[in-house]
C-alpha positions, 0 to 999 in steps of 0.5 A: 499471545493475543490475536491482535499482536500476532496479526501485527507481527504478520503485518510487519512481515507484509510491509517488508514484502511491500518494501522489497517489491518497490525496487523489484517492480521498478526493475521489471517496468524496464521490460514490460508496461505497468498495466501488463505487469499489474495484470500478471500480478493480480491474476497470479494473486487471485489464482493463488488465493483461490487455490489455497482457499478453494472452500471459501469460493462456495461462500461467495454470494452477491453481497460478497461480490458487491463489497469486494468490488466496492473495496477493489476499485480504490485498491485498483487505483492505488496500485495503478498510480503507485506503479505508474509513478515508479517509472518517473521517481525513485523507489525511495521517494515512492515508498516514503510518499506512499507512507502518507496514507498513514496520515491520510486515513484519519483525515479521510475519516473526518470528511467521510465518516465525520469522526473528529481528528485529534490535534496531534494529527494536524501537527503530524500532517504539517511535519509530513508536508515538510518532508514531502516538500524536501523530497520534492526539492530534491528532483531535477526540476526543484518540485514534485515530478510526475512520479511523485504526484502519481504515488501521492494519488495512490496513497490517497486511494489506498487510504480509501481502501483501508477505510472501506475494508474496515467498514465492510469486513464485518459484513462479508466472509473475509477471504471470499471478499479478498478474492473478489477484490483481487479478481476485480483488480485483475479484470480492471487491469485487463480492460485497461491493457486491451483498451489502451495497449491492445491485445498484443500486450496480453502476451506473457513476457519471457524475461526472467526479471519480470517474472521474479517481480511478478511472482514476488509481488503477486504471491507475497506483496499481494495475496499474502499482504491483502489477505492478512490485512483484511483479516487483521482489521477484524481485530485491529482498528485502522490507526494501528493497522496504519502503524505497521506501514511505518516499516515499509519505507525502511525496507524499501530504501534498503532493498533499493540500495542492495537490489538495484544500486539506487542512490539515496539522496540526502534530501530523500533521507531528511524528507523521509525522516520527517514523514516517519516522524509525522507517522510516529506523532500521529500514532503515539499515545502522548496522554498515556505516556505523560500520565504514567510519568506523572504517576511515577513522579 
């Protein structure tokens, strides 16, 4: 089996971890502040990878540190916005809106790397915007709430993250760069906690539910997923990496229903279907499909 297919399968497994993490995080935020939660999560993830791949620590040099920090900054912002947003919107809404990064990646490529965007991408973006509008209309205020906007900002930051990983992953040892990314996020969250909340918030919570969420997100949704993603981008282009993210909202909605009894509105379902359809349009190879059909006819 090709390496690319193996890593695609591992990435899909990672999207399941991401999806399940939405309701777990939302539940944990009832007890602990988002900044503190993220500090625990990324500290744990960084320590886990450091222990598992301690030999790679020797390969960290100034170039690895530089690239790791550059990639870590948008990751820090993406997860920060997403987690804060979960305080004000549902897990289902957050997961579908986070999926917008699949469409944002090629658009960002146009403006940052000056690469052309296929016409189908603009069609996909239009369909996705319709989905976002439908989700927004399901809120009590008849529009995007604060949480939806935070999560959308997180999707934009994550799009930058994926592109920067693709740019720098060939220039530094992958696992070492991931470890630097995670420590960059952990330090940034620590600064945020101390400066905004005070040193008292560095104390570890005793609540079991919080630690269940920290352990799951730290080990599986962070250490595992970002490690696999960074390695995968050596063998798979960004657009195909993004294709695996189609699975995340599905896992998130199912997990939210069973884990925290979250009600799924018809607007969220319809809007989510629009966004998933847009993602499919953006990734499906229509030319190849129709070309094969014409040959067989």
